[in-house]
C-alpha positions in Angstrom: 71.5 86.9 98.1 72.8 87.6 94.4 70.1 86.1 92.7 67.6 88.0 94.8 69.6 91.1 94.0 69.2 90.5 90.1 65.7 90.0 90.6 65.1 93.2 92.5 67.5 95.0 90.2 65.2 93.8 87.1 61.9 94.5 88.8 63.4 98.3 89.2 65.1 98.5 85.7 68.6 98.8 86.8 71.1 98.2 89.6 70.4 99.5 93.0 73.8 100.9 94.3 73.5 100.6 97.8 72.3 96.8 97.9 75.0 96.0 95.2 77.6 97.8 97.5 76.4 95.7 100.3 76.7 92.4 98.2 80.4 93.2 97.2 81.0 93.4 101.1 79.8 89.9 101.7 81.4 88.4 98.5 84.7 90.1 97.9 86.5 87.5 100.2 85.2 84.9 98.1 85.9 86.2 94.9 89.7 87.2 95.9 90.0 83.5 97.2 88.7 82.1 93.8 90.8 84.6 91.8 94.1 83.1 93.6 92.9 79.5 93.2 92.4 80.2 89.3 95.8 81.6 89.1 97.3 78.7 90.8 99.4 80.6 93.3 99.4 81.1 97.1 98.5 84.4 99.0 102.0 84.5 100.1 103.5 84.4 96.8 101.8 87.8 95.8 104.1 90.7 95.2 101.7 93.3 95.2 97.8 94.0 95.2 96.5 96.3 92.6 93.0 97.8 93.1 90.6 100.2 91.2 90.7 103.4 92.7 88.5 105.4 90.4 86.4 106.7 88.5 83.5 104.9 89.8 80.6 104.6 92.5 81.8 105.5 95.7 80.2 102.5 97.8 81.9 100.0 95.4 85.3 101.8 95.4 85.3 102.0 99.4 84.6 98.2 99.5 87.6 97.3 96.8 90.2 99.8 98.3 89.4 98.9 102.0 90.0 95.2 101.5 92.9 95.8 99.0 94.6 97.9 101.8 93.8 95.3 104.4 95.3 92.5 102.2 98.4 94.6 101.4 99.1 95.7 105.0 98.7 92.1 106.1 101.2 90.6 103.7 103.4 93.6 103.8 103.4 94.3 99.9 102.6 97.3 98.0 99.3 98.7 97.0 98.9 99.8 93.2 95.8 102.0 92.5 94.5 101.4 88.8 92.3 103.6 87.0 89.0 101.8 86.4 88.7 102.8 82.7 92.5 102.0 82.0 91.8 98.5 83.5 89.0 97.9 81.1 91.4 98.6 78.3 94.3 97.0 79.6 92.3 93.9 80.2 92.1 93.5 76.1 95.8 92.7 76.3 96.0 89.9 78.8 96.1 87.1 76.6 97.2 88.9 73.3 100.1 91.5 74.0 100.0 92.5 70.3 96.7 94.1 68.8 96.0 95.1 65.3 94.4 98.5 65.5 
């Protein structure tokens, strides 16, 4: 499915938001499972759920926020909204807390 979407996007010179949002719905569970495995923690060890809540395209945000809400409610842990752009900037500091500007 993902390859199919990539080929379709390439033939139309870009991403088709509606199709990409549908792919997010299909794949979000697998992506979260993989992230938990890579982090080498169990889902019950999570103390909070962080999710991008904007800015961004509505379809993508709806998928992520609603999945995160469901997960935080089912685990009874806090849900933390993260600005999409601040998330990109903060990712620079994950492996190296000190940056020379």
